[in-house]
C-alpha positions as CSV (number, residue, x, y, z in Angstrom):
1,M,0.0,0.0,0.2
2,R,1.4,3.1,-1.2
3,L,0.8,6.3,0.4
4,Q,-0.1,9.3,-1.9
5,D,2.1,12.0,-1.4
6,D,1.1,15.6,-0.5
7,P,1.0,17.6,-3.7
8,D,4.1,19.8,-3.7
9,I,3.7,23.2,-2.4
10,P,6.2,25.7,-3.4
11,A,8.8,26.6,-0.8
12,Q,8.3,30.0,0.8
13,I,10.3,32.4,2.6
14,N,8.4,34.8,5.0
15,I,10.2,38.0,4.9
16,V,8.3,39.7,7.3
17,P,10.4,38.6,10.3
18,M,13.5,39.9,8.2
19,I,11.9,43.2,7.4
20,D,11.5,43.7,11.0
21,V,15.1,42.9,11.5
22,I,16.5,45.2,9.1
23,F,14.4,48.1,10.1
24,A,15.4,47.5,13.5
25,I,18.8,47.8,12.5
26,L,18.5,50.7,10.6
27,T,16.8,52.5,13.3
28,F,20.2,51.7,15.5
29,F,22.3,53.2,12.7
30,I,20.3,56.1,12.5
31,M,19.9,56.5,16.2
32,S,23.9,56.1,16.8
33,T,24.7,58.7,14.1
34,L,22.4,61.4,15.5
35,F,24.9,61.1,18.7
36,L,28.2,61.8,17.1
37,T,27.5,65.2,16.7
38,R,30.3,66.8,18.9
39,Q,29.5,70.1,21.0
40,E,32.4,72.0,21.8
41,G,30.3,74.4,23.9
42,L,27.5,75.0,25.8
43,P,24.4,76.3,23.8
44,V,24.6,80.3,23.4
45,N,23.2,82.7,20.7
46,L,26.1,83.8,19.2
47,P,26.4,87.3,17.1
48,Q,26.9,87.8,14.0
49,A,30.3,88.6,12.1
50,A,30.7,89.3,8.2
51,T,34.2,87.8,8.6
52,S,33.6,84.4,10.5
53,Q,35.6,81.3,9.4
54,K,35.1,78.3,10.1
55,S,37.6,76.8,13.0
56,Q,40.2,75.4,11.1
57,V,42.1,74.2,13.5
58,P,40.6,71.3,16.4
59,T,39.8,73.4,19.2
60,K,40.7,72.3,22.7
61,I,39.6,74.6,25.3
62,T,36.2,76.4,25.2
63,I,34.9,78.7,27.4
64,T,31.1,79.9,27.6
65,V,29.3,83.0,28.8
66,D,26.1,82.3,28.8
67,A,23.1,85.3,28.9
68,S,23.3,85.1,32.8
69,N,27.0,85.7,32.7
70,Q,27.8,82.1,34.0
71,I,31.4,81.1,32.8
72,S,31.9,77.5,31.8
73,L,35.1,75.7,30.7
74,N,34.8,72.7,28.9
75,K,31.2,72.8,29.8
76,A,32.6,72.9,33.5
77,P,31.3,75.8,35.4
78,T,34.1,78.0,36.5
79,T,34.7,81.5,37.8
80,V,36.8,84.5,36.2
81,D,39.6,84.3,39.1
82,A,40.0,80.6,38.6
83,L,40.3,80.8,34.7
84,T,43.8,81.5,34.1
85,E,44.9,78.5,36.0
86,Q,42.8,76.1,34.9
87,V,43.5,77.3,31.2
88,R,47.0,77.4,32.0
89,T,46.6,73.7,32.6
90,L,44.7,72.8,29.8
91,V,47.5,74.5,27.6
92,G,50.6,73.2,29.6
93,A,50.0,69.8,27.3
94,N,49.6,71.4,24.2
95,P,51.0,75.2,23.3
96,E,49.4,75.2,20.0
97,S,45.9,75.1,21.5
98,V,43.4,77.8,20.6
99,V,41.0,79.1,23.1
100,V,37.7,79.9,21.7
101,I,35.4,82.2,23.8
102,N,31.7,81.3,23.0
103,A,29.9,84.7,24.1
104,D,25.9,85.4,24.3
105,K,25.7,88.6,22.5
106,T,23.4,90.1,25.4
107,V,26.4,89.7,27.7
108,E,28.3,93.0,28.4
109,H,31.6,94.0,26.8
110,G,33.0,94.4,30.1
111,E,32.9,90.6,30.8
112,I,34.4,89.3,28.0
113,V,37.3,91.7,28.1
114,K,37.6,90.3,31.9
115,V,37.6,86.4,30.4
116,M,40.2,87.6,27.4
117,D,42.4,89.5,29.7
118,K,42.6,86.2,32.0
119,V,43.0,83.8,28.7
120,R,45.7,86.3,27.7
121,Q,47.8,85.7,30.7
122,V,48.4,82.0,30.1
123,K,51.9,81.9,27.7
124,G,51.2,80.4,24.4
125,A,47.4,80.2,24.3
126,R,46.2,81.3,21.4
127,L,42.5,83.2,21.5
128,A,39.4,83.2,19.2
129,I,36.0,84.4,19.6
130,A,33.1,82.7,18.3
131,T,30.8,84.1,15.9
132,Q,28.4,83.1,13.3
133,S,27.7,84.0,9.8
134,P,24.9,86.3,8.9
135,Q,22.1,84.8,7.1
């Protein structure tokens, strides 16, 4: 007695789980690349300057002065008086480093001059002020 074979059912590949895996991997790569952007300082409203240039030297030291005159050195809060020693410590390892001042456009001129004076007391520190191009 011979059993009758089932009719040949064509082989199928179920691609729905594969699509789910591909979308999960794609989502992972998109989310991970969003976090790869590098922020040099805290977010402030930079003044505009027609002669502003993109930074050509990778900056090592960023001083941020926000609208409420709070000073931060590489995103860490600090004071004007402690600024010279902290910058000297950071510049000591790399004498070609550039100190970039990110100051909000509402900060008084006198406060920026104080910060610049403290930075200029450090031998070998090159000073730059961050601006944005007019739109």
